N, C-alpha and C positions, 0 to 999 in steps of 0.2 A: 813436540816440545814438552819439557817437564818443568814442573814447579814444585819446589820443596819448601815446606813451611811447618812451623810448630803450632800455627793457628790457622787452620783451613778457613777460607772465607767464602767458599762456594759449596753448595750441596753436592756437586759433582766430584769434589775432591774426596779422596779416601786415604786411609792410613795403609801404608805399605810396610812400614817399619816403625816400631815403637820402642823407645828407650825409657825404661822405668828408673826413677831415681828413688833415693831413700826418703826424700821429702814428699809431702802430700801433693798429688797432682790435682789440677783444676780442670774442670770440663770447660767447654766453650763459653759458658756464661760466667766463669770465674768462681763457681761454687766449689768449695772444698769438701771432701768427704768428712763426715762428722766423726771425730775422734776426740778422746778426752783431752788431748794436748792442744787442740785448736778451737775449743768451744769458748775460750776467753781470749781477748785480744793480747797480742804480745805486749810485754811490759812497757816498751816505749809508746805504745798507742794509748794506754790507760789514761794518762793525764790529758791527752787530747780528747778522748771520749768524755771525760769528766768536764772539761772546759766547754765542749759543744752542748753537753747536757745542761750546764748552768746557764749558758747563753740563750738556749731555746726553751728553758723551763721544762725539760723532759727527764724522765728517769734514765740514768746512764745505761741501765740494763736494756732498755728498749732500743737505744742506739746500738748497743753491742749486738742485740738479737738481729736487727736489720742488717748490720754490717756483716755478721756471720753468715746469714742466709744469702745475702747479695754477693759477697765476694770471698767468704771464708777468711776475711781479714787480709786479703791480698791487695796491697796498695796499688799494684800495677794492673789489676784486673781490667780486662776489656771485653765487652760482650760483642757478639756478632751484630747486634743492633746499634752499637756505638756508645753504650753506657760505659763510664769509666770510674775506676778507683774503688775504694772501700765501700762506699754507699751506692755505687753504680749509677752515677748521675749522667743523664743524657746531656749533650752539649747545651741545648736550649735551657734546660733546668739549671745547669751550672751557671750559665750567664745570668739567668733570672735572679739567682741568689748570690751574685757577686763572687763566684768561684772563678778565678782567673786560670788556675792550674788544677784541674780535677784530679791529677795524679799526686798532688801534694796532700798527704794525709790530714793535716790540720784543716786546710781549706775544704777538702771533700767532706770531712765529718761535720764541720760547721755548716756547710751548704745543705747537706743531707738532713741534718737535724732541723735547720730552719724550715726546709721544705716539709718535713714530717710534722713540725709544730703547726704550720699553716694548714695542712691537710686535717689534722686533729681538730683544730678550731673550726674549720669549714664543715666537716662532716659529723663532728661530735660523736665519733664512733671509732674505736681502734680498728676493728676489722675493715670498715669502709676506708679509713685513712690508709691502711696497708694496701688495700686493693687499688686505691688511687695511686699510691706510690709505685706499685708494680705495673698497672695497666693504663694509668693516666686518669686524671680528673674527669675528663670528658667521657671516658668509658663508664665510669661509675654513674655519672649523671644520665647518660644515654640509656642505662639499664635501670632507671627509676631509683637511683640512690641505693642500689644493691650491689653485691659483688658480682662483677661481670662473669658470664659463663665461659671463661677461657680456662683451658686446662692448666696453663702455667700459674694463673692467679689463684685457681682453686687449690693448687699445691702450696703456693707461696704464703698466703695468708695464714693457714694453720701452722705452717712450718715456723714462721716468725713468732706467732703467739705461743707455740709450744716451747720454743727456745727461750723466749722471754719468761715464761712461767718457770722453766728450769733454773734460770739465772736468779730469779727472785726468791725461789725456794728450793735450793739444791738438795735439801734433806727430805723433801716430800717424796713419797712413792710415785712412780710414773703414773699409775692409774688415778691418783688423787689430783693430778695437774690438769 
C-alpha cells in the first residue's frame, strides 16, 4: 500500500519525489527560510498584527518576530504536533484564549498575542516567556523557571529575540544586536 502526501505525518514516511516551486517552501513545523522578502508580514497582515499588539499591550515587532519564527507568516501552517496558524497555537491554547478558528489570521494573532502577554506577565522575562510559548509553561516551571534544556527551545528563544532585535533596529550592524 502506498500513501502520498505533501505533509508526512509519520517518521517512517520518506520523500520519493519533490517538486520545488518559486515560492518559499516550509518545513514540517511551518518555518520558512529567512529571506529579505518574508522577514516582515505580508501587507494584509500588518493591520492585524497592529490590532493584536494594541489589544495585548505588546510591541507589534515582538508579535511579528514570534509569527515569523513560528510559521514564516504562513496562515495555514500546521505542525506535526498539532499547532496551527501564524502563531502556531495548540488547540488547547487556542480554546483557552477564545480562538474558534486558529487558521483565521485575525483570531490567531489575537490569541497568540494574548497568550504571549500572559506569559510575559507571569514570568517577567522575555526569554522565559518565549521558552514557555515554545515548550509550555509547565516545562519552564519544572526546570526552576529557566529555559528548558530542549534543543528546539534552545534554538527558538534566540531566534525570536534576534529577529525582534532586527525589526526594532534594522540599521544596526548584526554584531551590535
